[in-house]
NUDRENBA-248540 format. One record per atom (N, C-alpha, C): residue in three letters; atom name; z, x, y. Coordinates in nm, 3 decimals. Each point is the difference from the previous one (the first is absolute). Layout:
REM residues N
    r   a        w        u        v
  ala  CA        Z        X        Y
...
//
This chain:
REM residues 115
    r   a        w        u        v
  met   N   -0.663    2.234   -0.719
  met  CA    0.027    0.108    0.115
  met   C    0.132    0.019    0.031
  ser   N    0.044    0.109    0.016
  ser  CA    0.136    0.021    0.063
  ser   C    0.021    0.105    0.084
  ser   N    0.089    0.006    0.081
  ser  CA    0.035    0.108    0.080
  ser   C    0.144    0.045   -0.023
  asn   N    0.024    0.106    0.091
  asn  CA    0.148    0.050   -0.027
  asn   C    0.103   -0.078    0.087
  cys   N   -0.015   -0.115    0.030
  cys  CA    0.087   -0.084    0.094
  cys   C    0.080   -0.086   -0.088
  glu   N    0.118   -0.035    0.036
  glu  CA    0.076   -0.110   -0.058
  glu   C    0.045   -0.094    0.088
  gly   N   -0.069   -0.126    0.013
  gly  CA    0.046   -0.118    0.076
  gly   C    0.055    0.041    0.134
  pro   N    0.100   -0.073    0.047
  pro  CA    0.049    0.021    0.135
  pro   C    0.071    0.120    0.005
  ser   N    0.058    0.059   -0.106
  ser  CA    0.088    0.122    0.011
  ser   C   -0.083    0.132    0.003
  cys   N   -0.126   -0.015   -0.041
  cys  CA   -0.091    0.104    0.015
  cys   C    0.061    0.132   -0.076
  gln   N    0.041   -0.026   -0.126
  gln  CA    0.046    0.116   -0.082
  gln   C   -0.123    0.065   -0.077
  thr   N    0.053    0.083   -0.063
  thr  CA   -0.128    0.094   -0.070
  thr   C   -0.054   -0.062   -0.132
  ser   N    0.060   -0.109   -0.064
  ser  CA   -0.065   -0.050   -0.116
  ser   C   -0.138   -0.092    0.033
  lys   N   -0.082   -0.003   -0.098
  lys  CA   -0.118   -0.063    0.008
  lys   C    0.001   -0.149    0.019
  gln   N   -0.094   -0.066    0.066
  gln  CA    0.014   -0.132    0.052
  gln   C   -0.150   -0.044   -0.006
  ser   N   -0.039   -0.123   -0.055
  ser  CA   -0.140   -0.048    0.016
  ser   C   -0.018   -0.070    0.128
  cys   N   -0.088    0.040    0.084
  cys  CA   -0.019   -0.070    0.118
  cys   C   -0.053   -0.153   -0.009
  asp   N    0.038   -0.072    0.102
  asp  CA   -0.045   -0.136    0.001
  asp   C   -0.128   -0.014    0.032
  glu   N   -0.081   -0.095   -0.061
  glu  CA   -0.140   -0.026    0.012
  glu   C   -0.039   -0.031    0.137
  thr   N    0.076   -0.058    0.072
  thr  CA   -0.022   -0.061    0.127
  thr   C    0.024    0.101    0.120
  ser   N    0.104    0.083   -0.021
  ser  CA    0.049    0.078    0.113
  ser   C   -0.010    0.153   -0.028
  gly   N   -0.014    0.034   -0.134
  gly  CA   -0.030    0.131   -0.035
  gly   C    0.135    0.096    0.044
  cys   N   -0.023    0.109    0.024
  cys  CA    0.118    0.095    0.041
  cys   C    0.021    0.006    0.139
  glu   N   -0.073   -0.059    0.088
  glu  CA    0.008    0.021    0.137
  glu   C    0.115   -0.084    0.070
  ser   N    0.074   -0.057   -0.089
  ser  CA    0.119   -0.088    0.046
  ser   C    0.081    0.079    0.080
  ser   N    0.058   -0.055    0.112
  ser  CA    0.113    0.088    0.064
  ser   C    0.114    0.038   -0.080
  arg   N    0.031   -0.084   -0.099
  arg  CA    0.114    0.025   -0.093
  arg   C   -0.016    0.134   -0.069
  cys   N   -0.118    0.045   -0.025
  cys  CA   -0.024    0.110   -0.077
  cys   C   -0.124    0.088    0.053
  pro   N    0.001    0.059    0.115
  pro  CA   -0.105    0.085    0.034
  pro   C   -0.038    0.109   -0.079
  cys   N   -0.079   -0.019   -0.115
  cys  CA   -0.037    0.092   -0.079
  cys   C   -0.045    0.130    0.056
  gly   N    0.035    0.112   -0.068
  gly  CA   -0.055    0.127    0.044
  gly   C    0.098    0.065    0.135
  thr   N    0.085   -0.060    0.046
  thr  CA    0.062    0.029    0.115
  thr   C    0.147   -0.010   -0.012
  asp   N    0.071   -0.103    0.048
  asp  CA    0.132   -0.008   -0.003
  asp   C    0.060   -0.009   -0.157
  cys   N   -0.071   -0.040   -0.105
  cys  CA    0.060    0.000   -0.125
  cys   C   -0.044    0.114   -0.079
  gly   N   -0.054    0.092    0.053
  gly  CA   -0.038    0.129   -0.079
  gly   C   -0.099   -0.022   -0.107
  gly   N   -0.072   -0.104    0.012
  gly  CA   -0.095   -0.041   -0.109
  gly   C   -0.129    0.091    0.007
  asp   N   -0.084   -0.027   -0.093
  asp  CA   -0.124    0.073   -0.029
  asp   C   -0.108   -0.068    0.088
  pro   N   -0.054    0.048    0.104
  pro  CA   -0.106   -0.070    0.093
  pro   C   -0.108   -0.037   -0.080
  val   N   -0.055    0.085   -0.093
  val  CA   -0.119   -0.028   -0.077
  val   C    0.021   -0.112   -0.097
  gly   N    0.125    0.005   -0.064
  gly  CA    0.034   -0.114   -0.085
  gly   C    0.014   -0.130    0.062
  cys   N    0.058    0.001    0.140
  cys  CA    0.003   -0.118    0.058
  cys   C   -0.133   -0.051    0.039
  ala   N   -0.088    0.090    0.057
  ala  CA   -0.134   -0.052    0.033
  ala   C   -0.073   -0.048   -0.123
  gln   N    0.013    0.060   -0.117
  gln  CA   -0.062   -0.068   -0.118
  gln   C    0.065   -0.130   -0.044
  ala   N    0.119   -0.026    0.036
  ala  CA    0.051   -0.127   -0.038
  ala   C   -0.031   -0.093    0.112
  met   N   -0.032    0.024    0.123
  met  CA   -0.042   -0.090    0.105
  met   C   -0.137   -0.027   -0.043
  trp   N   -0.109    0.093   -0.035
  trp  CA   -0.124   -0.030   -0.035
  trp   C    0.000   -0.093   -0.112
  gly   N    0.091    0.007   -0.091
  gly  CA    0.012   -0.087   -0.123
  gly   C    0.023   -0.130    0.034
  ala   N    0.103   -0.018    0.097
  ala  CA    0.040   -0.123    0.041
  ala   C   -0.097   -0.063    0.086
  ser   N   -0.085    0.057    0.081
  ser  CA   -0.094   -0.050    0.073
  ser   C   -0.119   -0.039   -0.089
  phe   N   -0.012    0.080   -0.102
  phe  CA   -0.109   -0.066   -0.096
  phe   C    0.028   -0.126   -0.052
  phe   N    0.117   -0.027   -0.047
  phe  CA    0.034   -0.111   -0.070
  phe   C    0.008   -0.118    0.114
  gln   N    0.024    0.039    0.116
  gln  CA    0.017   -0.097    0.114
  gln   C   -0.157   -0.044    0.028
  ala   N   -0.076    0.093    0.004
  ala  CA   -0.156   -0.033    0.025
  ala   C   -0.055   -0.084   -0.112
  met   N    0.032    0.045   -0.114
  met  CA   -0.044   -0.064   -0.129
  met   C    0.040   -0.153    0.013
  lys   N    0.125   -0.032    0.043
  lys  CA    0.037   -0.132    0.001
  lys   C   -0.068   -0.076    0.102
  ser   N   -0.023    0.066    0.128
  ser  CA   -0.064   -0.054    0.109
  ser   C   -0.148   -0.050   -0.049
  ala   N   -0.072    0.105   -0.063
  ala  CA   -0.116   -0.033   -0.033
  ala   C   -0.006   -0.117   -0.115
  gln   N    0.098   -0.008   -0.095
  gln  CA   -0.006   -0.093   -0.086
  gln   C    0.031   -0.159    0.063
  val   N    0.085    0.024    0.108
  val  CA    0.021   -0.135    0.076
  val   C   -0.122   -0.046    0.065
  glu   N   -0.073    0.087    0.052
  glu  CA   -0.142   -0.051    0.084
  glu   C   -0.088   -0.051   -0.115
  ile   N   -0.015    0.072   -0.103
  ile  CA   -0.079   -0.046   -0.114
  ile   C    0.033   -0.137   -0.052
  leu   N    0.138   -0.039   -0.013
  leu  CA    0.027   -0.105   -0.054
  leu   C   -0.008   -0.124    0.104
  lys   N    0.011    0.043    0.141
  lys  CA   -0.006   -0.103    0.100
  lys   C   -0.139   -0.057    0.009
  ala   N   -0.097    0.094   -0.022
  ala  CA   -0.137   -0.056    0.008
  ala   C   -0.029   -0.068   -0.116
  lys   N    0.051    0.031   -0.118
  lys  CA   -0.035   -0.072   -0.124
  lys   C    0.063   -0.135   -0.002
  ile   N    0.129   -0.014    0.054
  ile  CA    0.083   -0.125    0.005
  ile   C   -0.078   -0.097    0.101
  gln   N   -0.044    0.072    0.110
  gln  CA   -0.071   -0.089    0.109
  gln   C   -0.119   -0.064   -0.056
  lys   N   -0.078    0.081   -0.081
  lys  CA   -0.120   -0.044   -0.065
  lys   C    0.023   -0.122   -0.103
  ala   N    0.099    0.038   -0.084
  ala  CA    0.021   -0.092   -0.104
  ala   C    0.083   -0.140    0.052
  trp   N    0.091    0.035    0.073
  trp  CA    0.084   -0.133    0.052
  trp   C    0.006   -0.021    0.149
  gly   N   -0.092    0.062    0.073
  gly  CA    0.008   -0.014    0.137
  gly   C   -0.016   -0.145    0.057
  ala   N   -0.092   -0.076   -0.061
  ala  CA   -0.015   -0.138    0.051
  ala   C    0.142   -0.088   -0.026
  lys   N    0.047    0.030   -0.114
  lys  CA    0.139   -0.070   -0.035
  lys   C    0.118    0.044    0.102
  met   N   -0.019    0.136    0.018
  met  CA    0.111    0.048    0.072
  met   C   -0.025   -0.035    0.151
  glu   N   -0.104   -0.034    0.044
  glu  CA   -0.034   -0.062    0.151
  glu   C    0.059   -0.139    0.005
  lys   N   -0.038   -0.068   -0.089
  lys  CA    0.055   -0.140   -0.019
  lys   C    0.167    0.003    0.007
  ala   N    0.059    0.085   -0.094
  ala  CA    0.143    0.012   -0.022
  ala   C    0.047    0.051    0.132
  ala   N   -0.055    0.082    0.081
  ala  CA    0.046    0.041    0.121
  ala   C    0.000   -0.108    0.099
  asp   N   -0.101   -0.073   -0.012
  asp  CA   -0.010   -0.131    0.093
  asp   C    0.137   -0.099   -0.022
  ile   N    0.014   -0.010   -0.138
  ile  CA    0.112   -0.094   -0.036
  ile   C    0.132    0.052    0.046
  val   N    0.024    0.123   -0.011
  val  CA    0.117    0.073    0.047
  val   C    0.027   -0.004    0.148
  leu   N   -0.115    0.043    0.064
  leu  CA   -0.001   -0.010    0.145
  leu   C    0.037   -0.138    0.056
  glu   N   -0.062   -0.117   -0.062
  glu  CA    0.030   -0.138    0.039
  glu   C    0.146   -0.021   -0.024
  ala   N    0.051    0.026   -0.127
  ala  CA    0.137   -0.028   -0.041
  ala   C    0.106    0.075    0.103
  met   N   -0.037    0.133    0.017
  met  CA    0.103    0.064    0.090
  met   C   -0.002   -0.028    0.142
  gly   N   -0.123   -0.029    0.044
  gly  CA   -0.016   -0.072    0.135
  gly   C    0.087   -0.117    0.027
  ala   N   -0.010   -0.093   -0.103
  ala  CA    0.085   -0.134    0.012
  ala   C    0.146    0.051    0.011
  lys   N    0.044    0.094   -0.106
  lys  CA    0.139    0.037   -0.017
  lys   C    0.053    0.063    0.137
  phe   N   -0.101    0.080    0.066
  phe  CA    0.049    0.072    0.116
  phe   C    0.011   -0.111    0.108
  gln   N   -0.095   -0.103    0.019
  gln  CA    0.016   -0.102    0.093
  gln   C    0.137   -0.081   -0.017
  val   N    0.041   -0.022   -0.123
  val  CA    0.142   -0.064   -0.033
  val   C    0.110    0.101    0.055
  met   N   -0.019    0.122   -0.012
  met  CA    0.096    0.095    0.029
  met   C    0.022   -0.006    0.151
  leu   N   -0.125   -0.002    0.078
  leu  CA    0.008   -0.007    0.141
  leu   C    0.054   -0.129    0.046
  ala   N   -0.010   -0.117   -0.069
  ala  CA    0.065   -0.118    0.034
  ala   C    0.149    0.004   -0.019
  glu   N    0.043    0.055   -0.105
  glu  CA    0.117    0.023   -0.031
  glu   C    0.080    0.096    0.096
  ala   N   -0.069    0.099    0.049
  ala  CA    0.060    0.099    0.106
  ala   C    0.015   -0.080    0.136
  gln   N   -0.101   -0.079    0.019
  gln  CA    0.001   -0.071    0.131
  gln   C    0.118   -0.102    0.016
  ala   N    0.028   -0.061   -0.125
  ala  CA    0.107   -0.107   -0.008
  ala   C    0.123    0.069    0.010
  lys   N    0.016    0.115   -0.063
  lys  CA    0.131    0.081    0.021
  lys   C    0.023    0.027    0.137
  ser   N   -0.099    0.051    0.074
  ser  CA    0.006    0.038    0.134
  ser   C    0.029   -0.116    0.099
  asp   N   -0.046   -0.122   -0.030
  asp  CA    0.011   -0.105    0.076
  asp   C    0.151   -0.035   -0.017
  val   N    0.050   -0.013   -0.125
  val  CA    0.137   -0.042   -0.017
  val   C    0.098    0.112    0.071
  arg   N   -0.026    0.120   -0.011
  arg  CA    0.069    0.104    0.072
  arg   C    0.000   -0.026    0.163
  ala   N   -0.117   -0.023    0.041
  ala  CA   -0.015   -0.021    0.153
  ala   C    0.073   -0.127    0.031
  lys   N    0.014   -0.105   -0.066
  lys  CA    0.052   -0.115    0.027
  lys   C    0.154    0.001   -0.011
  leu   N    0.051    0.091   -0.104
  leu  CA    0.124    0.022   -0.006
  leu   C    0.049    0.082    0.112
  his   N   -0.068    0.097    0.037
  his  CA    0.029    0.090    0.122
  his   C    0.018   -0.095    0.121
  ala   N   -0.095   -0.080    0.018
  ala  CA    0.015   -0.100    0.120
  ala   C    0.129   -0.070   -0.004
  leu   N    0.009   -0.065   -0.122
  leu  CA    0.121   -0.078   -0.016
  leu   C    0.127    0.079    0.026
  tyr   N    0.021    0.104   -0.051
  tyr  CA    0.108    0.084    0.045
  tyr   C    0.019    0.045    0.139
  gln   N   -0.110    0.028    0.050
  gln  CA   -0.007    0.027    0.147
  gln   C    0.063   -0.109    0.077
  glu   N   -0.025   -0.135   -0.031
  glu  CA    0.028   -0.111    0.078
  glu   C    0.155    0.011   -0.012
  gly   N    0.068    0.010   -0.094
  gly  CA    0.145   -0.016   -0.009
  gly   C    0.058    0.122    0.092
  arg   N   -0.057    0.087    0.058
  arg  CA    0.039    0.113    0.078
  arg   C   -0.008   -0.044    0.141
  lys   N   -0.072   -0.109    0.034
  lys  CA   -0.023   -0.022    0.140
  lys   C    0.103   -0.099    0.053
//
């Protein structure tokens, strides 16, 4: 599908609309500022929407099939990842606390010298 818009410059040569944004992008308001064909732009947007909806439907179908085929293993994998990331997060918190403690102690030390 194409419209009479050309990217950010909105010239008169034809451009294929992006599947995710169509022609409604603020860079190229088809049918108004760029002098484009509003029917052609609408057609391009419907085409882009069709492919976006097709992809969404495919994702939903695959999600269900993946869950059915590998769901139990994926649940176990999620548990493993959650446990490992939880441990890593705890280490990060401990490191952050240690840095904060050093900073506070240095601050107190330097404040003593001023007294």
